[in-house]
C-alpha positions in Angstrom: -63.6 -58.9 148.7 -65.9 -60.1 151.5 -64.9 -61.6 154.8 -66.7 -64.3 156.7 -66.1 -65.9 160.0 -63.6 -68.8 159.6 -65.2 -72.2 159.3 -64.8 -74.7 162.0 -61.6 -76.8 161.8 -62.0 -80.4 160.5 -62.1 -83.1 163.1 -58.8 -84.8 163.6 -58.8 -88.6 163.4 -58.5 -90.3 166.7 -56.4 -93.5 166.6 -56.6 -96.4 169.0 -53.6 -97.6 171.0 -53.2 -100.5 168.6 -53.1 -98.1 165.7 -50.5 -96.0 167.4 -48.4 -99.0 168.3 -48.6 -100.1 164.6 -47.2 -96.6 163.7 -44.3 -97.2 166.0 -43.7 -100.7 164.6 -43.4 -99.4 161.1 -39.7 -98.5 161.6 -38.2 -95.7 159.5 -34.5 -95.0 159.0 -33.6 -97.9 161.2 -35.6 -97.1 164.3 -39.3 -97.1 165.4 -41.3 -94.4 163.6 -41.4 -91.9 166.5 -41.7 -89.1 163.9 -45.2 -90.3 163.0 -46.2 -90.4 166.7 -44.8 -86.9 167.1 -46.9 -85.6 164.2 -50.0 -87.4 165.3 -49.9 -85.9 168.8 -48.9 -82.4 167.5 -52.0 -82.4 165.3 -54.2 -83.7 168.1 -53.1 -80.6 170.1 -54.0 -78.4 167.1 -50.5 -76.9 167.0 -48.7 -75.8 163.8 -45.0 -76.7 163.4 -43.8 -73.2 164.4 -45.9 -73.3 167.6 -44.3 -76.5 168.7 -40.9 -75.1 167.7 -41.5 -72.1 170.0 -42.5 -74.2 173.0 -39.7 -76.7 172.4 -37.2 -73.9 172.3 -38.5 -72.4 175.5 -38.3 -75.8 177.2 -34.8 -76.5 176.1 -33.8 -73.1 177.4 -35.4 -73.8 180.7 -33.4 -77.0 180.9 -30.1 -75.1 180.4 -29.8 -76.0 176.7 -29.9 -72.4 175.4 -27.2 -73.1 172.8 -29.6 -75.4 171.0 -32.6 -73.2 170.8 -31.4 -71.2 167.8 -31.6 -74.5 165.8 -35.2 -75.1 166.5 -37.2 -73.8 163.6 -40.5 -74.9 162.0 -38.6 -76.9 159.4 -36.7 -78.9 162.0 -40.1 -80.0 163.5 -41.1 -81.3 160.1 -37.8 -83.0 159.7 -38.4 -84.9 162.9 -41.8 -85.9 161.8 -41.3 -86.7 158.2 -37.8 -88.2 158.3 -38.0 -89.8 161.8 -35.3 -87.5 163.1 -36.6 -87.4 166.7 -33.8 -86.8 169.2 -32.1 -89.9 170.5 -31.3 -88.1 173.8 -33.8 -89.2 176.4 -34.1 -85.8 178.1 -34.9 -84.0 174.8 -37.4 -86.7 174.0 -39.1 -86.4 177.4 -39.5 -82.7 176.7 -41.4 -83.4 173.5 -43.4 -86.1 175.2 -44.3 -83.7 178.1 -45.3 -80.9 175.7 -47.6 -83.1 173.6 -48.8 -85.6 176.3 -47.3 -88.5 174.4 -47.6 -91.7 176.4 -43.9 -92.7 177.3 -44.2 -96.2 175.8 -45.1 -94.8 172.4 -42.0 -92.6 172.4 -39.4 -95.2 173.6 -39.4 -93.9 177.2 -39.6 -95.6 180.6 -42.8 -94.4 182.3 -40.9 -94.5 185.7 -38.3 -92.0 184.4 -37.7 -89.1 186.8 -37.9 -86.7 183.8 -41.6 -87.0 183.6 -42.0 -83.9 185.8 -39.8 -81.6 183.7 -39.9 -77.8 183.7 -42.9 -76.5 185.6 -43.7 -73.2 183.9 -45.0 -70.1 185.8 -48.7 -69.6 185.0 -49.7 -66.6 182.9 -50.7 -63.7 185.0 -53.0 -61.8 182.6 -52.8 -58.5 184.4 -49.0 -58.6 184.5 -48.8 -59.6 180.8 -51.0 -56.6 179.9 -49.0 -54.2 182.1 -45.7 -55.4 180.5 -47.2 -55.1 177.0 -48.1 -51.4 177.7 -44.6 -50.8 179.1 -42.9 -52.3 176.1 -45.1 -50.4 173.6 -44.3 -47.1 175.4 -40.5 -48.0 175.3 -40.8 -49.0 171.6 -42.3 -45.7 170.8 -39.2 -44.0 172.3 -36.9 -46.2 170.2 -35.7 -48.0 173.3 -36.2 -51.7 172.4 -33.0 -53.3 173.8 -33.6 -56.7 175.4 -37.2 -57.0 174.3 -37.2 -59.9 171.8 -36.2 -62.7 174.2 -38.9 -61.9 176.8 -41.5 -61.3 174.1 -40.8 -64.7 172.7 -41.1 -66.4 176.1 -44.4 -64.6 176.7 -45.7 -65.6 173.3 -44.8 -69.2 174.1 -46.6 -69.1 177.4 -49.7 -67.6 175.9 -49.8 -70.3 173.2 -49.4 -72.9 175.9 -52.2 -71.7 178.2 -54.8 -69.9 176.1 -56.4 -73.0 174.6 -57.1 -74.4 178.0 -58.2 -71.2 179.9 -61.7 -70.4 180.9 -63.8 -68.5 178.4 -63.0 -65.0 179.9 -59.3 -65.6 180.3 -59.0 -67.3 176.9 -60.3 -64.2 175.1 -58.0 -62.0 177.1 -55.0 -64.3 176.4 -55.6 -64.4 172.7 -55.9 -60.6 172.7 -52.6 -60.3 174.5 -51.1 -62.9 172.1 -52.0 -60.8 169.2 -50.6 -57.7 170.9 -47.2 -59.4 171.6 -47.1 -60.7 168.0 -47.8 -57.3 166.6 -45.1 -55.7 168.8 -42.6 -58.4 167.9 -43.4 -57.7 164.2 -43.0 -54.0 164.7 -39.6 -54.5 166.3 -38.5 -56.8 163.5 -39.6 -54.3 161.0 -37.6 -51.5 162.6 -34.5 -53.6 162.5 -35.0 -54.3 158.8 -36.0 -58.0 159.3 -38.9 -57.3 157.0 -39.7 -60.9 156.0 -39.7 -61.9 159.7 -42.0 -58.9 160.5 -44.5 -60.0 157.8 -44.5 -63.5 159.3 -45.1 -62.3 162.8 -47.9 -59.9 161.8 -49.4 -62.8 159.7 -49.6 -64.9 162.9 -51.4 -62.1 164.7 -53.8 -61.8 161.8 -54.6 -65.6 161.9 -55.2 -65.5 165.7 -57.4 -62.4 165.5 -59.4 -63.8 162.7 -60.0 -67.2 164.3 -61.1 -65.5 167.6 -63.1 -62.7 165.9 -60.9 -60.0 167.5 -62.0 -57.5 164.8 -60.0 -54.5 166.0 -56.8 -56.4 166.3 -57.5 -58.2 163.0 -57.7 -54.9 161.2 -54.7 -53.5 163.1 -52.5 -56.5 162.3 -53.5 -56.3 158.6 -52.5 -52.6 158.8 -49.1 -53.4 160.4 -48.4 -56.2 157.9 -49.3 -53.8 155.1 -46.9 -51.3 156.5 -44.2 -54.0 156.4 -44.8 -54.6 152.7 -45.0 -50.8 152.2 -41.6 -50.2 153.9 -40.0 -53.0 151.9 -41.5 -51.6 148.7 -40.4 -48.0 149.6 -36.8 -49.1 150.3 -36.7 -51.4 147.2 -37.9 -48.6 145.0 -35.2 -46.3 146.3 -32.4 -48.9 145.9 -33.5 -50.9 142.8 -36.2 -48.8 141.1 -40.0 -48.6 141.2 -40.6 -51.7 139.0 -38.8 -54.0 141.6 -41.2 -52.7 144.3 -44.5 -53.4 142.6 -45.2 -56.8 144.3 -44.7 -55.3 147.8 -46.9 -52.2 147.0 -49.6 -54.5 145.6 -49.5 -56.7 148.8 -49.6 -53.5 151.0 -52.7 -52.3 149.1 -54.4 -55.7 149.5 -53.8 -55.6 153.3 -55.1 -52.1 153.6 -58.2 -53.0 151.6 -58.8 -56.0 153.8 -58.5 -53.9 156.9 -60.9 -51.3 155.5 -63.4 -54.1 154.7 -63.7 -54.6 158.5 -64.7 -51.0 159.0 -68.2 -51.8 160.3 -66.8 -54.0 163.1 -64.0 -51.8 164.4 -63.7 -48.7 166.5 -63.6 -45.2 165.0 -60.1 -44.8 166.3 -58.9 -48.0 164.6 -60.6 -46.8 161.4 -58.6 -43.6 161.6 -55.2 -45.4 162.0 -56.1 -47.6 159.0 -57.0 -44.5 156.9 -53.5 -43.0 157.6 -51.8 -46.2 156.3 -54.2 -46.8 153.4 -53.8 -43.2 152.1 -50.0 -43.4 152.4 -50.1 -46.7 150.4 -52.2 -45.1 147.7 -49.8 -42.2 147.5 -46.9 -44.7 146.8 -48.5 -45.8 143.6 -50.1 -42.5 142.6 -49.3 -41.5 139.0 -50.4 -37.9 138.9 -51.6 -35.0 141.1 -55.3 -36.2 140.9 -54.4 -39.6 142.4 -52.2 -37.9 145.0 -55.1 -35.7 146.1 -57.3 -38.8 146.4 -54.7 -40.5 148.6 -54.5 -37.3 150.8 -58.3 -37.4 151.2 -58.0 -40.9 152.6 -55.4 -39.7 155.1 -57.6 -36.8 156.0 -60.4 -39.3 157.1 -58.3 -39.7 160.3 -58.6 -36.1 161.4 -61.8 -36.6 163.5 -60.0 -39.1 165.8 -56.7 -37.2 166.3 -55.9 -36.8 170.0 -59.0 -38.7 171.1 -58.9 -41.6 173.6 -58.6 -45.0 171.9 -60.0 -48.3 172.8 -57.5 -51.0 173.8 -54.8 -48.5 174.5 -52.4 -51.3 175.5 -52.2 -52.6 171.9 -53.0 -49.6 169.7 -50.9 -46.8 168.4 -51.5 -43.3 169.5 -53.0 -41.1 166.8 -51.9 -37.5 167.3 -51.1 -34.4 165.2 -47.5 -35.3 164.7 -48.2 -38.7 163.2 -50.9 -37.3 161.0 -48.6 -34.6 159.5 -45.7 -37.1 159.1 -48.0 -39.4 157.1 -49.0 -36.5 154.8 -45.3 -35.7 154.3 -44.6 -39.3 153.3 -47.6 -39.1 150.9 -46.3 -36.0 149.2 -42.9 -37.7 148.4 -43.8 -41.4 148.0 -44.6 -41.7 144.3 -41.9 -42.3 141.7 -43.8 -40.0 139.3 -42.9 -36.3 139.5 -46.5 -35.2 138.8 -47.6 -37.0 142.0 -45.0 -35.3 144.2 -45.1 -32.1 146.1 -41.8 -31.5 148.0 -42.7 -28.0 149.2 -46.0 -29.3 150.6 -44.0 -32.1 152.3 -41.8 -29.6 154.1 -44.9 -27.6 155.2 -46.3 -30.9 156.7 -43.0 -31.5 158.4 -43.0 -28.0 159.9 -46.5 -28.7 161.2 -45.3 -32.0 162.7 -42.3 -30.2 164.3 -44.6 -27.8 166.2 -46.1 -30.7 168.1 -43.0 -33.0 168.3 -42.4 -34.8 171.6 -38.6 -34.8 172.3 -38.7 -38.4 173.5 -40.1 -39.7 170.2 -36.7 -40.3 168.5 -38.2 -42.6 165.9 -40.5 -39.9 164.6 -37.7 -37.3 164.6 -35.6 -39.7 162.6 -38.5 -40.2 160.1 -38.9 -36.4 159.8 -35.2 -35.9 159.1 -35.1 -38.5 156.3 -38.3 -37.0 154.8 -36.8 -33.5 154.8 -33.7 -34.8 152.9 -36.0 -36.6 150.5 -38.0 -33.4 149.8 -34.8 -31.5 148.9 -33.7 -34.4 146.7 -37.0 -34.5 144.8 -36.8 -30.8 144.2 -33.2 -31.0 142.9 -31.7 -29.2 145.9 -28.9 -31.7 146.2 -26.6 -29.7 148.6 -29.5 -29.3 151.1 -30.4 -33.0 150.6 -26.9 -34.1 151.4 -26.7 -32.0 154.5 -30.2 -33.1 155.7 -29.3 -36.8 155.0 -26.2 -36.4 157.2 -28.4 -35.0 160.0 -30.8 -37.9 159.6 -27.8 -40.3 159.9 -26.9 -38.8 163.3 -30.4 -39.5 164.5 -30.3 -43.0 163.2 -27.1 -43.5 165.2 -29.1 -42.6 168.4 -32.1 -44.9 167.6 -30.3 -47.8 166.0 -33.1 -48.1 163.5 -32.1 -50.2 160.6 -35.0 -49.2 158.5 -34.2 -45.5 158.6 -30.6 -46.5 157.9 -31.9 -48.1 154.7 -33.8 -44.9 153.9 -30.6 -42.9 154.2 -28.8 -45.4 152.0 -31.4 -44.9 149.3 -30.9 -41.1 149.5 -27.2 -41.6 149.2 -27.6 -43.7 146.1 -29.8 -41.1 144.5 -27.2 -38.4 145.3 -24.5 -40.6 143.8 -26.5 -40.7 140.6 -27.0 -36.9 140.5 -24.8 -34.1 139.2 -23.7 -33.5 142.8 -22.2 -37.0 143.0 -18.5 -35.8 143.1 -19.0 -33.3 145.9 -17.2 -33.5 149.2 -20.5 -33.5 151.1 -21.7 -36.6 149.3 -18.4 -38.4 149.8 -18.5 -37.6 153.5 -22.1 -38.9 153.7 -20.9 -42.1 152.1 -18.1 -42.6 154.6 -20.4 -42.0 157.5 -23.0 -44.4 156.1 -20.4 -47.1 155.6 -19.1 -46.6 159.2 -22.6 -47.3 160.5 -23.2 -50.3 158.1 -19.8 -51.9 158.6 -18.4 -50.7 161.9 -15.8 -53.5 162.0 -14.1 -51.9 159.0 -13.2 -48.9 161.1 -12.1 -50.8 164.2 -8.3 -50.5 164.7 
């Protein structure tokens, strides 16, 4: 597969005032066709439906209409346009007109209305946005992500609003930050098991990076989306069987290959982080020891960049010894085929990771604990697997990670299907798991 610079967008038609008035005069569903006007001006701005939905939600929130923002999705924008369901309320219509620079007369509004000067936004401070992104990334690495999504959404909206109109230098920086915030938002969604949402957010980062030739971020966003597919496949395989996970594993492989195709245009550090993910993906579909060894060789391509300074530190992951050994541990356990598994080698990799573990990295400790339980399970050491899964569940409680909770659930289901299923240890694990999944059942 080859990649070329995206072609220039087609010119959008420019209608005269008479044409626009004719659109309004069409009438649809018993009122002037304001939906057609909304669509025309949205397309003139070059915005997709979800972009307008984000900005409209933010504007409603700024006007004290927070309870309505949860209803504003991309589909609602298209309903307004295609079924002429533009709000009857003048304030809401003024918000849309202000966002899209729609002349008041074309939207059924009085040009003298005091609402013309609605919601003045605070301009984007590029340095502050970068500093906050660095801060959020550091906190996310510690598993401390409470309260992030709302602010991230507002920052994404502001960047969408200002980036197209910024000077050349600021525009590039704003699009870089926009990619970073989208990637972070996607990573948070993935950790909370909102995997479909994570894939959408990472896809938006990919589109922006590709359109603005931000090659390092383009490759990294592909990697992160691939990881989302990989996690979904890994969990699906554990809960429903390997066959049910094939589509996700294939999608992950495509994204990793696409990221590797950008190798000539990205930094050595970025190449290394992609090698880690690509090798892990190959291990998930390995059928025998030879294919596992090939996957491990891909992972080992990262060794030259371990603990070296990275470009764009505000937006990249840190590549260190612990992450490298954790990826090798995953690779040793990922395949559904016994011939492509090596549980003892996985535990050795986990021991290597433990020697360089940073106590504040709770997410990684949780990952290591679940992998340890998996290694015992693969080897048929069910009592040790049950005990380690219980330890992992305690760490999940500290981090609140929904994705590792799903990993533990997959371990529990495998134990329930084993000869150890009727043991007190497995029963206790099941109760603790249920308590975390359905806490309301235990509230008295």
